[in-house]
C-alpha positions as CSV (number, residue, x, y, z in Angstrom):
1,M,54.7,-66.3,-55.4
2,S,55.0,-63.7,-52.6
3,I,58.4,-63.0,-51.1
4,Y,57.9,-64.9,-47.9
5,E,55.8,-67.9,-49.0
6,S,58.6,-70.4,-49.8
7,T,61.1,-69.0,-47.4
8,S,60.9,-71.9,-45.0
9,D,62.3,-74.2,-47.7
10,T,65.5,-72.1,-48.2
11,F,66.9,-72.8,-44.7
12,D,68.5,-75.9,-43.3
13,P,65.9,-77.4,-41.0
14,S,68.6,-78.1,-38.4
15,V,69.2,-74.3,-38.2
16,I,65.5,-73.6,-37.5
17,D,65.5,-76.5,-35.0
18,A,68.5,-75.1,-33.2
19,S,67.0,-71.6,-33.1
20,L,63.8,-72.8,-31.3
21,K,65.3,-75.4,-29.0
22,G,64.6,-74.8,-25.5
23,A,62.3,-71.8,-26.1
24,S,59.9,-71.1,-23.3
25,N,56.2,-71.3,-24.2
26,I,55.4,-68.7,-21.6
27,P,54.6,-65.3,-23.3
28,Y,57.8,-63.3,-22.9
29,W,56.1,-60.3,-21.2
30,L,54.4,-62.5,-18.6
31,D,57.7,-64.4,-17.8
32,D,58.6,-61.7,-15.3
33,P,59.5,-62.2,-11.6
34,E,57.8,-58.8,-10.9
35,R,54.4,-60.2,-12.0
36,P,52.1,-59.3,-9.2
37,A,50.6,-61.9,-7.0
38,A,46.9,-62.7,-7.6
39,L,44.2,-60.8,-5.7
40,P,41.6,-62.7,-3.7
41,S,38.7,-64.1,-5.6
42,L,35.1,-63.1,-4.7
43,E,33.4,-65.3,-2.2
44,G,29.7,-64.8,-1.7
45,T,27.8,-61.7,-2.8
46,A,28.7,-58.0,-3.1
47,D,27.3,-54.8,-4.4
48,T,28.7,-51.8,-6.2
49,D,27.6,-48.9,-8.4
50,L,29.7,-49.9,-11.5
51,L,30.8,-53.5,-12.1
52,V,33.5,-54.1,-14.8
53,V,33.7,-57.7,-16.1
54,G,37.2,-58.4,-17.6
55,G,40.6,-57.5,-16.4
56,G,42.3,-56.8,-19.7
57,Y,42.9,-53.3,-21.1
58,S,39.3,-52.6,-21.9
59,G,38.2,-53.4,-18.3
60,L,41.1,-51.7,-16.6
61,W,40.7,-48.5,-18.6
62,T,37.0,-48.5,-17.9
63,A,37.5,-48.9,-14.1
64,L,40.3,-46.3,-14.0
65,M,38.5,-43.6,-16.0
66,A,35.3,-44.2,-14.1
67,K,37.2,-43.3,-10.9
68,E,38.8,-40.3,-12.7
69,R,35.3,-39.0,-13.6
70,D,34.0,-39.6,-10.1
71,P,36.5,-40.5,-7.4
72,E,33.7,-41.4,-4.9
73,R,32.0,-43.8,-7.2
74,P,32.1,-47.5,-6.0
75,V,33.7,-49.5,-8.8
76,M,34.5,-53.3,-8.8
77,L,36.3,-55.3,-11.4
78,L,36.0,-59.1,-11.9
79,E,38.7,-61.1,-13.8
80,S,38.3,-64.8,-14.5
81,Q,42.0,-65.4,-14.1
82,T,44.6,-62.7,-13.4
83,V,44.8,-59.2,-14.8
84,G,46.5,-59.0,-18.1
85,W,47.1,-62.7,-18.6
86,A,45.4,-63.0,-22.0
87,A,45.8,-60.7,-25.0
88,S,46.7,-57.7,-22.9
89,G,49.8,-59.5,-21.6
90,R,50.9,-61.4,-24.7
91,N,50.6,-59.0,-27.6
92,G,53.4,-57.3,-29.6
93,G,53.4,-54.1,-27.5
94,F,52.4,-51.9,-30.5
95,C,50.2,-49.0,-29.2
96,E,48.8,-47.4,-32.3
97,A,46.6,-44.3,-32.7
98,T,44.3,-46.0,-35.2
99,L,40.8,-46.8,-34.0
100,V,39.8,-48.6,-37.2
101,H,42.8,-51.0,-37.9
102,G,44.5,-48.7,-40.3
103,D,43.5,-45.8,-42.5
104,S,42.5,-47.7,-45.5
105,N,40.3,-50.0,-43.5
106,G,38.6,-47.0,-42.0
107,R,38.1,-45.5,-45.4
108,Q,36.4,-48.8,-46.6
109,H,34.0,-49.1,-43.7
110,L,33.4,-45.5,-42.5
111,P,34.4,-43.2,-45.3
112,Q,32.5,-40.2,-44.0
113,E,33.9,-40.5,-40.5
114,N,37.5,-41.8,-41.1
115,D,39.2,-38.3,-40.9
116,L,37.4,-37.6,-37.6
117,L,38.3,-41.0,-36.2
118,R,42.0,-40.4,-37.2
119,T,42.0,-37.2,-35.2
120,L,40.2,-38.8,-32.2
121,G,42.7,-41.7,-32.3
122,L,45.7,-39.4,-32.2
123,E,44.1,-37.5,-29.3
124,N,43.5,-40.8,-27.5
125,L,47.1,-41.9,-27.9
126,R,48.4,-38.5,-26.6
127,E,46.1,-38.8,-23.6
128,L,47.2,-42.4,-23.0
129,A,50.8,-41.3,-22.9
130,E,49.9,-38.5,-20.5
131,T,48.1,-41.0,-18.2
132,I,51.2,-43.3,-18.2
133,D,53.3,-40.3,-17.2
134,R,50.9,-38.9,-14.6
135,Y,50.6,-42.1,-12.7
136,G,54.3,-43.2,-13.1
137,I,53.4,-46.4,-14.9
138,D,56.7,-48.1,-15.7
139,C,55.9,-49.9,-19.0
140,D,58.8,-48.9,-21.2
141,F,56.6,-46.6,-23.2
142,I,58.4,-45.1,-26.2
143,Y,56.6,-42.7,-28.5
144,S,58.5,-44.0,-31.5
145,G,56.1,-44.2,-34.4
146,V,55.7,-47.1,-36.8
147,L,57.5,-47.9,-40.0
148,K,55.5,-49.6,-42.7
149,V,57.8,-51.4,-45.2
150,A,57.2,-52.4,-48.7
151,T,58.7,-55.9,-49.4
152,E,57.4,-56.1,-52.9
153,E,57.9,-53.6,-55.7
154,H,54.2,-53.1,-56.4
155,Q,53.7,-52.0,-52.7
156,V,56.0,-48.9,-53.1
157,Q,53.2,-47.0,-55.0
158,W,50.8,-47.9,-52.1
159,L,53.1,-46.0,-49.7
160,R,53.4,-43.0,-52.2
161,D,49.6,-42.9,-52.4
162,E,49.4,-42.8,-48.6
163,V,51.8,-39.8,-48.4
164,T,49.5,-38.0,-50.9
165,L,46.6,-38.5,-48.5
166,H,48.7,-37.7,-45.4
167,P,51.7,-35.4,-46.1
168,E,52.8,-35.6,-42.5
169,L,54.0,-39.1,-43.1
170,E,57.6,-39.6,-44.2
171,F,58.4,-41.6,-47.3
172,L,61.7,-43.5,-47.4
173,D,63.0,-44.8,-50.7
174,R,65.0,-48.1,-50.9
175,S,68.3,-46.6,-49.8
176,Q,66.7,-44.5,-47.0
177,V,64.7,-47.3,-45.5
178,R,67.7,-49.6,-45.5
179,A,69.8,-46.9,-43.9
180,S,67.1,-46.9,-41.1
181,V,67.0,-50.6,-40.7
182,Q,69.4,-52.9,-42.7
183,S,67.2,-55.5,-44.5
184,P,67.6,-56.7,-48.1
185,V,63.8,-57.3,-48.4
186,Y,62.9,-53.6,-48.0
187,C,61.9,-51.7,-51.2
188,A,60.6,-48.6,-49.5
189,G,59.2,-47.4,-46.2
190,L,56.6,-45.0,-44.7
191,W,57.3,-43.7,-41.2
192,D,54.4,-42.5,-39.2
193,R,56.2,-40.8,-36.4
194,E,53.3,-39.7,-34.3
195,G,50.8,-42.5,-34.9
196,A,52.2,-45.2,-32.7
197,A,54.3,-46.1,-29.6
198,T,55.8,-49.3,-28.3
199,L,55.6,-50.5,-24.8
200,N,55.8,-53.6,-22.5
201,P,52.1,-54.8,-22.6
202,A,52.1,-56.8,-19.4
203,K,53.7,-53.9,-17.5
204,L,51.0,-51.6,-18.8
205,A,48.3,-53.9,-17.5
206,W,49.9,-54.3,-14.2
207,G,50.5,-50.6,-13.9
208,L,46.8,-49.9,-14.6
209,R,45.9,-52.5,-12.0
210,R,48.1,-50.7,-9.4
211,V,46.5,-47.3,-10.2
212,C,43.0,-48.8,-10.1
213,L,43.7,-50.2,-6.6
214,E,45.2,-46.9,-5.4
215,K,42.0,-45.1,-6.5
216,G,39.8,-47.6,-4.6
217,V,38.7,-50.0,-7.3
218,I,37.9,-53.4,-5.8
219,I,39.5,-56.1,-8.0
220,H,38.7,-59.8,-7.6
221,E,40.9,-62.2,-9.7
222,N,40.2,-65.8,-10.4
223,T,36.5,-64.9,-10.3
224,H,34.6,-66.2,-13.4
225,A,31.3,-64.4,-14.2
226,T,28.8,-66.8,-15.5
227,E,25.5,-65.0,-16.1
228,I,23.9,-61.6,-16.1
229,Q,20.3,-60.8,-15.4
230,D,17.9,-58.1,-14.2
231,A,17.4,-57.9,-10.5
232,D,14.6,-55.5,-9.6
233,G,16.0,-52.6,-11.6
234,K,19.6,-53.4,-10.9
235,M,21.9,-55.9,-12.6
236,L,23.0,-59.2,-11.0
237,V,26.2,-60.8,-12.3
238,S,26.5,-64.3,-11.1
239,T,29.9,-66.0,-10.4
240,R,30.9,-69.5,-9.6
241,A,31.0,-68.7,-5.9
242,G,28.5,-65.8,-5.5
243,G,27.6,-62.7,-7.4
244,V,27.5,-58.9,-7.7
245,V,24.6,-56.6,-7.7
246,A,25.4,-53.3,-9.6
247,N,23.6,-50.3,-11.0
248,R,25.7,-50.4,-14.2
249,V,27.8,-53.1,-15.8
250,A,30.6,-52.8,-18.4
251,L,31.3,-56.0,-20.2
252,A,35.0,-56.1,-21.3
253,T,35.5,-59.8,-22.0
254,N,36.6,-59.4,-25.7
255,V,37.7,-62.7,-27.1
256,F,35.9,-64.7,-24.4
257,P,32.2,-65.6,-24.8
258,S,30.0,-62.6,-24.0
259,L,27.5,-62.8,-21.1
260,L,25.1,-61.3,-23.7
261,K,24.4,-64.3,-26.0
262,R,23.3,-62.1,-28.9
263,H,27.0,-61.1,-29.4
264,R,28.4,-64.7,-29.5
265,L,28.6,-64.6,-33.4
266,H,30.0,-61.1,-33.6
267,T,33.6,-62.2,-32.7
268,I,35.8,-65.2,-33.4
269,P,39.1,-66.1,-31.7
270,V,41.9,-66.0,-34.3
271,Y,45.3,-67.1,-32.9
272,D,48.4,-65.0,-33.5
273,Y,52.0,-66.1,-32.7
274,A,55.2,-64.4,-31.9
275,L,58.9,-65.1,-31.1
276,M,61.3,-63.2,-28.9
277,T,65.1,-63.5,-29.6
278,E,67.8,-64.0,-27.1
279,P,69.7,-60.8,-26.2
280,L,71.6,-59.5,-29.2
281,T,75.4,-58.8,-29.1
282,E,76.9,-55.4,-29.9
283,D,78.2,-56.7,-33.2
284,Q,74.7,-58.1,-34.1
285,L,73.1,-54.8,-33.3
286,A,75.7,-52.9,-35.4
287,A,75.0,-55.2,-38.3
288,L,71.3,-54.6,-37.9
289,G,71.7,-50.8,-38.0
290,W,68.3,-50.3,-36.3
291,N,69.2,-47.2,-34.4
292,D,65.7,-45.8,-33.8
293,D,63.0,-47.5,-31.7
294,Q,60.1,-47.6,-34.2
295,G,57.9,-50.6,-34.6
296,I,57.9,-52.2,-38.1
297,A,55.2,-53.9,-40.1
298,D,55.1,-55.1,-43.7
299,L,52.2,-54.5,-46.1
300,N,51.2,-58.0,-47.0
301,N,47.8,-59.4,-46.2
302,R,49.7,-62.0,-44.1
303,F,51.9,-59.4,-42.5
304,H,54.7,-59.5,-40.0
305,Y,55.1,-57.1,-37.1
306,Y,58.4,-56.6,-35.2
307,R,60.1,-54.3,-32.7
308,K,63.0,-54.0,-30.4
309,T,62.7,-54.2,-26.7
310,V,65.2,-53.9,-23.8
311,D,65.1,-56.5,-21.1
312,A,65.8,-56.3,-17.4
313,T,69.5,-56.6,-17.9
314,G,69.7,-53.8,-20.4
315,A,70.1,-56.1,-23.4
316,T,68.2,-55.6,-26.7
317,R,66.0,-58.3,-28.1
318,I,63.6,-58.4,-31.1
319,L,60.0,-59.5,-31.0
320,F,58.9,-61.0,-34.4
321,G,55.3,-62.1,-35.0
322,G,52.4,-62.3,-37.3
323,Y,51.9,-64.0,-40.7
324,D,49.8,-67.0,-39.8
325,A,46.4,-66.2,-38.2
326,E,44.8,-69.5,-37.2
327,Y,41.1,-70.1,-36.6
328,Y,40.4,-73.4,-35.1
329,F,37.1,-75.3,-35.8
330,G,34.5,-74.6,-33.2
331,G,35.7,-71.1,-32.3
332,R,36.9,-72.0,-28.8
333,V,39.7,-70.6,-26.8
334,K,41.9,-73.5,-25.6
335,P,45.4,-73.4,-24.0
336,E,46.7,-76.0,-26.4
337,Y,46.2,-73.5,-29.3
338,D,48.8,-71.2,-27.7
339,Q,51.5,-73.3,-29.3
340,N,51.9,-73.9,-33.0
341,S,55.3,-75.4,-33.9
342,E,54.7,-75.1,-37.7
343,T,54.0,-71.4,-37.4
344,F,57.0,-70.9,-35.0
345,R,59.2,-72.5,-37.7
346,K,57.9,-70.2,-40.4
347,L,58.5,-67.2,-38.2
348,A,62.0,-68.2,-37.5
349,A,62.8,-68.7,-41.2
350,H,61.1,-65.4,-42.0
351,F,63.1,-63.6,-39.4
352,Y,66.4,-64.9,-40.9
353,F,65.1,-64.0,-44.4
354,T,64.4,-60.5,-43.3
355,F,67.6,-60.1,-41.3
356,P,70.2,-62.6,-42.8
357,Q,72.9,-61.0,-40.8
358,L,71.2,-62.4,-37.7
359,E,71.0,-66.0,-39.0
360,G,71.8,-68.3,-36.0
361,V,70.3,-66.1,-33.4
362,R,68.2,-68.2,-31.0
363,F,64.7,-67.5,-29.7
364,S,64.1,-67.5,-26.0
365,H,60.3,-67.5,-26.1
366,A,57.7,-68.7,-28.6
367,W,54.0,-68.2,-27.8
368,G,50.6,-67.4,-29.1
369,G,47.2,-66.2,-28.1
370,P,43.7,-65.5,-29.3
371,V,42.6,-62.2,-30.9
372,D,39.0,-61.1,-30.7
373,S,38.3,-60.6,-34.4
374,C,35.2,-59.1,-35.9
375,S,34.2,-58.9,-39.5
376,R,35.1,-55.2,-39.9
377,F,38.4,-55.5,-37.9
378,F,37.7,-52.8,-35.3
379,A,35.7,-52.5,-32.1
380,F,32.0,-52.4,-31.9
381,F,29.6,-51.4,-29.1
382,D,26.2,-52.2,-27.7
383,T,23.9,-51.6,-24.7
384,A,21.4,-53.9,-23.0
385,F,18.9,-53.9,-20.2
386,K,17.7,-50.4,-21.0
387,G,21.2,-48.9,-21.0
388,R,22.3,-50.4,-17.7
389,V,24.8,-52.6,-19.5
390,A,27.4,-51.6,-22.1
391,Y,29.6,-53.9,-24.2
392,T,32.6,-53.7,-26.5
393,A,34.7,-56.2,-28.4
394,G,36.3,-56.9,-31.8
395,F,39.6,-55.0,-31.6
396,T,41.2,-57.6,-33.9
397,G,44.8,-57.1,-32.7
398,L,45.0,-53.4,-32.4
399,G,43.5,-52.9,-29.0
400,V,46.4,-51.6,-26.9
401,G,45.5,-48.0,-27.6
402,A,41.9,-48.4,-29.0
403,T,40.7,-50.0,-25.7
404,R,41.2,-46.8,-23.9
405,F,38.9,-45.0,-26.4
406,A,36.4,-47.8,-26.1
407,A,36.3,-47.5,-22.4
408,N,35.4,-43.9,-22.7
409,V,32.6,-44.8,-25.1
410,M,31.2,-47.4,-22.7
411,L,31.3,-44.9,-19.8
412,D,29.5,-42.4,-22.0
413,L,26.8,-45.0,-22.9
414,L,26.3,-46.0,-19.3
415,S,25.9,-42.4,-18.3
416,G,23.0,-42.0,-20.7
417,D,24.4,-38.7,-22.0
418,T,24.8,-37.9,-25.7
419,T,28.4,-37.1,-26.5
420,Q,30.5,-36.8,-29.6
421,R,31.6,-40.4,-29.0
422,T,28.1,-41.9,-28.6
423,E,27.0,-40.2,-31.9
424,L,29.8,-41.8,-34.0
425,E,28.7,-44.1,-36.7
426,M,31.5,-46.4,-35.5
427,V,29.6,-46.7,-32.2
428,K,26.1,-46.9,-33.6
429,K,26.9,-49.3,-36.5
430,K,27.7,-52.9,-35.9
431,P,29.7,-55.4,-38.0
432,L,28.0,-58.3,-39.6
433,P,28.0,-61.4,-37.5
434,F,29.9,-64.6,-38.5
435,P,27.9,-67.5,-39.6
436,P,27.6,-70.6,-37.2
437,E,29.9,-73.6,-37.7
438,P,30.8,-75.3,-40.0
439,V,30.2,-72.3,-42.3
440,A,32.4,-70.0,-40.2
441,W,35.4,-72.4,-40.4
442,V,35.0,-72.8,-44.1
443,G,34.6,-69.1,-44.6
444,V,37.7,-68.2,-42.6
445,K,39.8,-70.8,-44.4
446,L,38.6,-69.5,-47.8
447,M,39.3,-65.9,-46.7
448,T,42.8,-66.9,-45.6
449,H,43.5,-68.7,-48.8
450,E,42.2,-65.8,-50.9
451,L,44.3,-63.2,-48.9
452,A,47.4,-65.4,-49.6
453,R,46.5,-65.5,-53.3
454,A,46.2,-61.8,-53.4
455,D,49.7,-61.5,-51.9
456,R,50.9,-63.7,-54.7
457,N,49.1,-61.5,-57.3
458,Q,50.6,-58.1,-56.5
459,G,47.8,-57.4,-54.0
460,K,45.0,-57.7,-56.5
461,R,41.9,-59.0,-54.8
462,G,39.9,-61.7,-56.5
463,L,36.1,-62.2,-56.8
464,F,35.7,-63.7,-53.3
465,L,37.5,-60.8,-51.5
466,K,35.7,-58.2,-53.6
467,T,32.4,-59.8,-52.7
468,M,33.3,-59.8,-49.0
469,D,34.3,-56.1,-49.4
470,S,30.9,-55.3,-50.9
471,L,29.1,-57.1,-48.0
472,G,31.1,-55.2,-45.4
473,M,33.1,-58.2,-44.3
474,G,36.3,-57.2,-46.1
475,F,39.6,-56.2,-44.6
476,D,41.9,-53.6,-46.1
477,S,44.5,-52.3,-43.7
């Protein structure tokens, strides 16, 4: 049995109940009095040169960098609700360099290109940091790296093997990793100091929104795009109250159904959940011994991710998320799926198991949201209408940094120019689509079951997972 699997049974249910009592179901990052007021929706018709559909990171980066490339270019962005309200405002705030959901996943899917993609990912993260600094985006950006922790003895060798491939990474043995962060579950650690940052995800989205507006991007919120079609050589994107005629369109709707129906089976919404603690006391912080600001993730298939953050009062809290990844039959995005009491209870128990010195700490927020998952676990791209429309999706939970790279790819594709990015196999090759229901639901449930079984079996993958790997639908991150 894996280390976390029976953890929920080891705690008094009343302790778990008390920890979650009164927790807000609003995503912590969005529960902010500085959240900007909504911009006017589009009424009637409009025209522009570039239309961006989607007000998450993918769309915001596309609009901003289009203006950076050509400040005079008319750019409009449509968002069906408000900027950053979905995954971009409710994720864990890990901004990683990887473009392929981890080095081992990249080696599995794009072995000839993985080293180049690692270099491009690090370059993208540095440029992202420079952009935040240049425009004064206050999003609590900390270039802190990520600490991968082995919580099972067999995982220690995985970390040693990773150092062999990438000597710039820092291996920490049992005593060293526990000196860095005090947890009895840690067997070893691997600190990637330059490959990740942490930030406030909602503030990043709102900061990008501000900069886009300052550069002249026209943004309409609460404007739902319903259809895209050719209109005498231009593109017409219809909305519920009008439409936009544009020369070029970038579709950045990610987890939500694409306006291009041929992509509907390339992504599925998988729900991820997280907790945020109440502010920690000085004694609790001292007992934790977590003096650096690195994000942390364990190595299990059903992994946890967690990081510190400082709230508006200057107090330190801990975000703790992951483990369960829920796919609901039918593949729809529904508000009621944002809450999952069973998963919240598991996460609370796992938090106390990881940090027993913090048992009794309460959680102020408990929330979830859908992740746009594709079968290879990293973004894919496409064009339509003779190159006048570009599309990206499939970031599978690591889009905070990768969306900026994807935005550059979409702009390159829409320009019609051949660039290093447009020639990447990552860009040219698409993942396998998911089957329709009910096969998709059965397949995802079976995949989840087999990943859990591999965790119980020292990470050894069974026949089903090996078969999926051979078909290009495996995941190894």
